[in-house]
Each structure stands twice: as structure tokens, then as C-alpha cells.
Residue frames relative to the residue before (quaternion, step in Angstrom):
aa qw qx qy qz dx dy dz
M 1.0000 0.0000 0.0000 0.0000 0.00 0.00 0.00
P 0.6466 0.5120 -0.3476 0.4460 3.68 0.92 -0.63
Y 0.6177 0.5407 -0.3214 0.4721 3.49 1.20 -0.78
M 0.6347 0.5179 -0.3437 0.4591 3.64 1.00 -0.64
R 0.6513 0.5053 -0.3161 0.4696 3.61 0.94 -0.83
L 0.6406 0.5377 -0.2997 0.4589 3.53 1.04 -0.89
S 0.6559 0.5112 -0.2896 0.4740 3.58 1.04 -0.89
I 0.6504 0.5009 -0.3162 0.4756 3.58 0.96 -0.82
V 0.6339 0.5113 -0.3275 0.4790 3.63 0.95 -0.85
S 0.6647 0.5084 -0.2983 0.4590 3.62 0.86 -0.98
M 0.6466 0.5133 -0.3107 0.4711 3.57 0.94 -0.88
F 0.6560 0.5002 -0.3125 0.4710 3.63 0.92 -0.89
L 0.6424 0.5164 -0.3121 0.4725 3.63 0.92 -0.84
T 0.6766 0.4978 -0.3193 0.4386 3.52 0.85 -0.90
F 0.6477 0.5087 -0.3153 0.4714 3.61 0.97 -0.82
S 0.6547 0.5014 -0.3241 0.4636 3.61 0.97 -0.89
V 0.6816 0.4542 -0.3221 0.4747 3.63 0.79 -0.81
A 0.6322 0.5426 -0.3495 0.4288 3.61 0.93 -0.75
A 0.6463 0.5342 -0.3036 0.4526 3.51 1.02 -0.89
F 0.6841 0.4505 -0.2831 0.4989 3.60 0.87 -1.01
C 0.7178 0.4789 -0.2950 0.4104 3.65 0.85 -0.65
R 0.3283 0.7323 -0.5183 0.2954 3.60 1.21 0.25
S 0.0909 -0.8000 0.5919 0.0374 3.62 -1.03 0.69
V 0.6267 -0.5077 0.4111 0.4248 3.57 -1.23 0.31
W 0.6133 0.5473 -0.3662 0.4361 3.64 1.16 -0.30
D 0.5837 0.6012 -0.3648 0.4060 3.59 1.26 -0.11
G 0.5002 -0.6569 0.4295 0.3659 3.61 1.21 0.11
V 0.1537 0.8547 -0.4762 0.1384 3.61 0.65 1.14
Y 0.7337 0.3122 -0.2101 0.5657 3.64 1.23 0.16
T 0.4326 -0.6831 0.5218 0.2718 3.56 -1.26 0.28
K 0.6039 -0.5350 0.4315 0.4036 3.57 -1.23 0.24
Q 0.6473 0.5164 -0.3333 0.4508 3.58 0.98 -0.75
Q 0.6393 0.5127 -0.3291 0.4692 3.57 1.02 -0.76
A 0.6429 0.5043 -0.3365 0.4680 3.62 0.94 -0.77
G 0.6104 0.5617 -0.3329 0.4485 3.60 1.16 -0.68
R 0.6490 0.4989 -0.3036 0.4876 3.53 1.01 -0.91
G 0.6477 0.5422 -0.3054 0.4396 3.55 1.07 -0.85
Q 0.6109 0.5378 -0.3267 0.4805 3.54 1.18 -0.79
A 0.6439 0.5076 -0.3400 0.4606 3.63 0.90 -0.80
S 0.6555 0.5065 -0.3024 0.4715 3.63 0.97 -0.88
Y 0.6382 0.5398 -0.3156 0.4492 3.48 1.00 -0.93
Q 0.6684 0.5077 -0.3005 0.4530 3.59 0.91 -0.88
E 0.6906 0.4828 -0.2538 0.4749 3.55 1.13 -0.75
E 0.8143 0.2968 -0.1061 0.4874 3.65 0.95 -0.92
C 0.8306 0.3630 -0.1104 0.4075 3.53 0.94 -0.82
I 0.5767 0.6702 -0.3459 0.3140 3.48 1.15 -0.73
K 0.6260 0.5732 -0.3430 0.4024 3.58 1.02 -0.73
C 0.7314 0.3675 -0.2166 0.5320 3.65 1.17 -0.44
H 0.7879 0.3661 -0.1506 0.4717 3.53 0.84 -1.01
A 0.4724 -0.7166 0.3917 0.3315 3.62 1.37 0.01
E 0.6763 -0.5360 0.3504 0.3640 3.49 -1.22 0.56
N 0.7394 0.4118 -0.1992 0.4940 3.54 1.07 -0.84
L 0.4631 -0.6832 0.4044 0.3940 3.59 1.45 0.10
G 0.3724 0.7661 -0.4448 0.2768 3.65 1.31 0.33
G 0.5091 -0.6460 0.4338 0.3679 3.60 1.10 -0.24
G 0.2809 -0.7429 0.5882 0.1526 3.43 -1.39 0.01
E 0.8036 -0.2671 0.2267 0.4812 3.54 -1.22 -0.40
A 0.8087 0.1904 -0.0799 0.5508 3.59 0.86 -0.95
A 0.6957 0.4621 -0.2616 0.4838 3.54 1.28 -0.15
P 0.4076 -0.7397 0.4716 0.2537 3.64 -0.76 0.95
A 0.5863 -0.5575 0.4400 0.3898 3.58 -1.22 0.37
L 0.2357 -0.7412 0.6162 0.1243 3.54 -1.14 0.74
A 0.7727 0.2440 -0.1723 0.5601 3.64 1.19 0.18
G 0.7069 0.4631 -0.3203 0.4281 3.55 -1.15 0.51
D 0.8115 -0.3175 0.2429 0.4262 3.53 -1.42 -0.08
E 0.6732 0.5088 -0.2980 0.4462 3.52 0.81 -1.06
F 0.6635 0.5165 -0.2801 0.4631 3.58 0.90 -0.95
L 0.6814 0.4971 -0.2629 0.4685 3.54 0.97 -1.07
R 0.6226 0.5299 -0.3352 0.4682 3.62 0.98 -0.69
K 0.6868 0.4914 -0.2790 0.4571 3.59 0.87 -1.00
W 0.8020 0.3282 -0.1506 0.4759 3.60 0.86 -0.90
N 0.3884 0.6894 -0.5042 0.3459 3.66 1.17 0.13
G 0.8201 0.2449 -0.1936 0.4795 3.54 -0.88 1.10
K 0.6094 0.5020 -0.3459 0.5069 3.54 1.31 -0.25
T 0.4855 -0.6870 0.4583 0.2867 3.57 -1.22 0.05
A 0.6453 -0.4827 0.4134 0.4240 3.56 -1.29 0.22
G 0.5950 0.5750 -0.3220 0.4601 3.52 1.19 -0.71
D 0.6342 0.4955 -0.3350 0.4898 3.64 0.95 -0.76
L 0.6785 0.4896 -0.3022 0.4568 3.60 0.79 -0.88
F 0.6276 0.5544 -0.2979 0.4583 3.59 0.96 -0.98
E 0.7206 0.4566 -0.2457 0.4603 3.58 0.83 -1.03
L 0.6219 0.5108 -0.3527 0.4774 3.56 1.01 -0.68
I 0.6704 0.4964 -0.3076 0.4578 3.58 0.85 -0.88
R 0.6548 0.5328 -0.2958 0.4471 3.58 0.98 -1.01
K 0.7422 0.4092 -0.2342 0.4762 3.65 0.87 -0.92
T 0.7976 0.3458 -0.1910 0.4557 3.65 0.97 -0.41
M 0.7616 0.3582 -0.1702 0.5126 3.63 1.21 -0.43
P 0.5208 -0.2228 -0.8232 0.0389 1.54 -2.11 1.30
S 0.6301 -0.5955 0.3415 0.3630 3.59 -1.08 0.78
E 0.6924 0.4534 -0.3176 0.4629 3.66 0.97 -0.43
D 0.7955 0.0736 -0.0628 0.5982 3.62 1.29 -0.20
P 0.0941 -0.8400 0.5319 0.0507 3.61 0.48 1.11
G 0.8038 0.2847 -0.2040 0.4809 3.50 -1.07 0.80
S 0.5143 0.6989 -0.3906 0.3075 3.62 1.21 -0.08
L 0.6322 0.5054 -0.3441 0.4760 3.62 1.19 -0.31
S 0.5865 -0.5722 0.4384 0.3693 3.55 -1.26 0.33
R 0.6404 -0.5390 0.3719 0.4013 3.62 -1.16 0.39
R 0.6091 0.5389 -0.3404 0.4720 3.51 1.22 -0.71
Q 0.6451 0.5215 -0.3335 0.4479 3.66 0.96 -0.78
Y 0.6492 0.5009 -0.3216 0.4735 3.57 1.00 -0.76
A 0.6284 0.5207 -0.3240 0.4786 3.62 1.04 -0.74
D 0.6185 0.5399 -0.3207 0.4723 3.58 1.07 -0.84
L 0.6496 0.5215 -0.3145 0.4551 3.58 0.95 -0.97
V 0.6447 0.4861 -0.3301 0.4890 3.62 0.94 -0.88
A 0.6168 0.5180 -0.3669 0.4655 3.68 0.90 -0.70
Y 0.6504 0.5076 -0.3216 0.4647 3.65 0.87 -0.86
I 0.6468 0.5151 -0.3186 0.4636 3.58 0.92 -0.85
L 0.6270 0.5070 -0.3207 0.4969 3.61 1.02 -0.82
S 0.6717 0.4979 -0.3297 0.4383 3.65 0.79 -0.86
V 0.6642 0.4991 -0.3135 0.4600 3.58 0.87 -0.83
N 0.6796 0.4659 -0.2674 0.4997 3.54 1.16 -0.52
E 0.4670 -0.7435 0.3669 0.3073 3.45 1.50 0.33
F 0.3342 0.6864 -0.5636 0.3155 3.58 0.85 0.91
P 0.5274 -0.6832 0.3822 0.3301 3.66 -0.75 0.78
V 0.5074 -0.6333 0.5123 0.2814 3.36 -1.34 0.62
G 0.1912 -0.7838 0.5770 0.1271 3.58 -1.20 0.34
Q 0.6726 -0.5107 0.3779 0.3795 3.55 -1.32 -0.35
K 0.7592 0.3142 -0.1849 0.5391 3.58 1.17 -0.34
E 0.5300 -0.6584 0.4501 0.2881 3.49 -1.07 0.79
L 0.5668 -0.5726 0.4739 0.3554 3.51 -1.17 0.57
E 0.4512 -0.6984 0.4794 0.2808 3.63 -0.82 0.91
S 0.3521 -0.7238 0.5517 0.2186 3.56 -1.26 0.36
E 0.6057 0.5215 -0.3738 0.4706 3.62 1.19 0.38
P 0.6122 -0.6340 0.3351 0.3332 3.60 -0.96 0.76
A 0.6297 0.5837 -0.3493 0.3753 3.62 0.82 -0.82
P 0.7212 0.3911 -0.2667 0.5057 3.66 0.71 -0.91
L 0.6572 0.4874 -0.3444 0.4603 3.60 0.95 -0.62
N 0.6301 0.5130 -0.3690 0.4513 3.70 1.04 -0.36
D 0.6276 0.5177 -0.3451 0.4680 3.62 1.23 -0.08
I 0.6346 0.5102 -0.3342 0.4747 3.56 1.22 0.02
R 0.2229 -0.7846 0.5706 0.0959 3.58 -0.51 1.18
I 0.3109 -0.6857 0.6264 0.2021 3.47 -1.25 0.83
E 0.0413 0.8055 -0.5846 0.0876 3.56 -0.55 1.20
T 0.4367 -0.7068 0.4868 0.2697 3.56 -0.88 0.88
K 0.8063 0.1555 -0.0980 0.5623 3.55 1.10 -0.51
R 0.5464 -0.6452 0.4157 0.3352 3.57 -0.99 0.63
């Protein structure tokens, strides 16, 4: 009986650590989702963040070394919530949660993180379990 309890506890800890250790390198969005995000980006974001996501005078870069340095070690949930609460600048929070998740997927795709089989979630809890890491 003590072995069974130990096994259950070990299994729970393994699943908990595995969930927290997900990374953008694990393929956390789909190609289709990134495509929807690109369409939303062109409609809502391009005027400030530029076509190449390089940013502008008042808008930060969403791709490249500057972006990766800033977001390394943070979570997809952090990025999602910042975008949701502050963008578009003239009407923050006006997009659907799905559109914001699609935008995050597009940002990840432009930063050359791999695609996966499952779409990026649009709820905070699962997004907070995905670390943005510059290196695998």
C-alpha cells in the first residue's frame, strides 16, 4: 500500500512538472492558427508594429533578437495578457480571446518556433504553462 501511494504521488508530480515545463519549442500552435493570426495582424497591428513585426517609433518589436531577449523566460500567458489588455492601442481588449491567441501563434511562427498539432489555448491557465525560451 505505501508503494501505491508513492507511485501516485510520483505520477502526479511528473505530470505537474511536465505541464509546467512546456516550451514554445514543443509545437504549441498550428499552422492554420498562425495563418488566422497573420490575417488579424495585417488588419489590426501592422500600422504600428510594421509588416516584418520589427516595431516602430512607439511600438515594440514582436520578432527578432530584441523581442526574444525581452520575452525569454516569460510565458505565452504573459504575452497573451499584455496584448489583450493593451492592443489595439485605440481600443484595447476589443478582439476575441481566440483572435488574441491567434496573434500570439502568429508571433511565435514569425520567431520560427515550430508548429504543432494542437492550437494555442485562449485561456490564461494553459498559456501560463508555456515558457518562451530563446533556445531549446
